[in-house]
C-alpha positions, 0 to 999 in steps of 0.5 A, spaced: 500 500 500 502 507 498 505 509 504 507 516 501 503 521 498 506 525 493 502 532 493 506 534 486 504 528 482 497 528 485 496 536 483 498 534 476 493 529 475 488 533 478 489 539 473 489 534 467 482 531 469 476 532 465 470 531 468 465 531 462 469 525 459 472 522 465 479 522 462 485 525 464 488 529 458 496 528 457 501 531 452 500 524 449 493 523 449 487 522 453 487 516 458 482 513 464 483 509 470 479 503 470 477 498 476 482 493 473 487 498 474 485 500 481 485 493 483 493 492 480 495 499 483 492 498 490 491 491 490 484 491 493 479 486 491 474 488 485 470 482 485 464 479 489 457 482 490 455 488 488 453 493 493 446 497 492 443 503 495 
């Protein structure tokens, strides 16, 4: 798990976030982070029962 929060890196991503398309606009193009990516980065399970309202 992440033990150090890089504020400069986080700020750079926040500045490039486009809420209308849910993507990051970078010099090389657009990209988005998928649930699969979250699973690999944070090592949290993303399978199982769906939680409802």
